[in-house]
C-alpha positions in Angstrom: -10.7 -17.7 6.6 -8.2 -20.4 7.4 -4.6 -19.7 6.5 -3.2 -22.1 3.9 0.4 -21.3 4.9 2.3 -19.0 7.2 4.9 -17.4 4.9 6.9 -16.1 7.8 7.3 -19.6 9.2 7.8 -21.3 5.8 10.6 -18.9 4.6 11.7 -16.8 7.6 14.9 -15.4 6.2 13.4 -14.2 3.0 10.3 -12.9 4.6 12.3 -10.9 7.1 14.3 -9.4 4.3 11.1 -8.6 2.4 9.7 -7.0 5.5 12.8 -4.9 6.1 12.8 -3.8 2.4 9.1 -2.9 2.7 9.7 -0.8 5.7 12.6 1.0 4.1 10.6 1.8 0.9 7.6 3.0 3.0 9.9 5.3 5.0 11.1 7.0 1.8 7.8 8.8 1.3 5.5 10.8 3.6 3.5 8.4 5.8 0.1 9.8 5.0 0.7 9.2 1.3 2.0 5.7 1.9 -1.1 4.9 3.9 -3.4 6.0 1.0 -1.5 4.0 -1.5 -1.5 0.9 0.7 -5.2 1.1 1.4 -6.2 1.9 -2.2 -4.2 -1.0 -3.7 -5.5 -3.3 -1.0 -9.1 -2.2 -1.9 -8.5 -3.0 -5.5 -6.9 -6.4 -4.7 -9.5 -7.3 -2.1 -7.0 -7.9 0.6 -8.8 -7.9 3.9 -5.6 -8.5 5.9 -3.9 -5.4 4.5 -7.1 -3.3 4.6 -7.5 -4.1 8.3 -3.9 -3.4 9.1 -3.3 -0.2 7.1 -6.6 1.5 8.0 -5.8 0.9 11.7 -2.3 2.3 11.3 -3.6 5.3 9.2 -6.1 6.1 12.0 -3.3 5.9 14.6 -1.3 8.3 12.5 -4.1 10.9 12.3 -5.8 10.0 9.1 -9.5 11.0 9.2 -12.5 8.7 8.9 -13.8 10.8 6.1 -10.7 10.3 3.9 -10.6 6.6 4.6 -14.3 6.1 3.7 -14.1 8.2 0.6 -10.9 6.6 -0.8 -12.8 4.3 -3.2 -14.3 7.5 -4.7 -11.2 9.7 -4.4 -11.8 11.3 -7.9 -15.1 12.8 -6.7 -14.1 13.7 -3.2 -12.6 17.1 -2.5 -10.5 16.1 0.5 -7.4 14.9 -1.3 -4.5 17.0 -2.5 -3.3 17.1 -6.1 -0.2 15.2 -5.0 -2.4 12.5 -3.4 -4.6 12.3 -6.5 -1.6 11.8 -8.7 -0.3 9.1 -6.4 -3.7 7.4 -6.3 -4.1 7.5 -10.1 -0.6 6.0 -10.4 -1.5 3.3 -7.8 -4.6 2.3 -9.7 -2.8 2.3 -13.0 0.0 0.1 -11.7 -2.2 -2.2 -9.7 -4.5 -2.7 -12.7 -1.7 -3.0 -15.2 -3.1 -6.3 -16.6 -6.4 -4.6 -17.5 -4.7 -2.6 -20.2 -2.0 0.0 -20.6 -4.0 3.2 -19.7 -1.3 4.6 -17.5 -0.2 7.5 -19.8 -2.5 10.1 -18.3 -1.8 8.9 -14.8 1.9 9.3 -15.5 1.4 12.9 -16.8 -0.2 13.8 -13.5 2.5 11.9 -11.6 5.3 14.0 -13.3 3.6 17.2 -12.3 3.6 16.3 -8.6 6.7 14.0 -8.0 10.3 14.3 -8.8 12.0 11.5 -10.8 13.3 10.0 -7.5 9.9 10.2 -5.9 8.3 8.5 -8.9 10.6 5.6 -8.4 9.9 5.5 -4.6 6.2 5.6 -5.2 6.3 2.9 -7.8 8.4 0.7 -5.5 5.8 1.3 -2.7 3.0 0.3 -5.1 5.0 -2.9 -5.9 5.5 -3.6 -2.2 1.8 -3.3 -1.2 0.8 -5.4 -4.3 3.3 -8.0 -3.2 1.9 -8.1 0.3 -1.6 -8.3 -1.0 -0.7 -11.3 -3.1 1.1 -13.0 -0.1 -1.9 -12.4 2.2 -4.6 -13.3 -0.3 -2.7 -16.2 -1.8 -1.9 -17.9 1.5 -5.0 -16.8 3.4 -2.7 -14.9 5.7 -4.1 -12.8 8.5 -2.1 -10.9 11.1 -3.4 -8.4 13.6 -1.9 -4.9 13.5 -0.3 -5.3 17.0 1.6 -8.3 15.8 2.9 -6.4 12.8 4.1 -3.6 15.1 6.0 -6.2 17.1 7.5 -7.7 14.0 8.6 -4.2 12.8 10.3 -3.6 16.2 12.1 -7.0 15.9 13.2 -6.2 12.3 14.6 -2.8 13.2 
């Protein structure tokens, strides 16, 4: 794939702010949960860039191959906690919002596993990864995980 536009070069100030905000939101929840949300939303959105990056980071942070491979079939796989299942259902409902408003049952599960504050944090995290997916897919953007780490260091 050839990049259509490098968003970081085209709008550096806003993209740096977006990146910092993304990191702050991600840091507000447990890293393993954030990774599952990032990967599942990226699978739904078909974002190769984000799948490449977030699966690499998840592995580095101790996520198992089994859980990564089974993520598309998380409902049938016994290796996810109830909290993770609630987050994944909410991720799918929010990512697929345009397909119909079927998020009521997902929200009931969410309420049982997350405080009100955590619900907001998770929903913001879902918005962040969906935003990154749209930037990467829309502009044909690709960045290697090592480059993302370097950007994160520079933004800190």
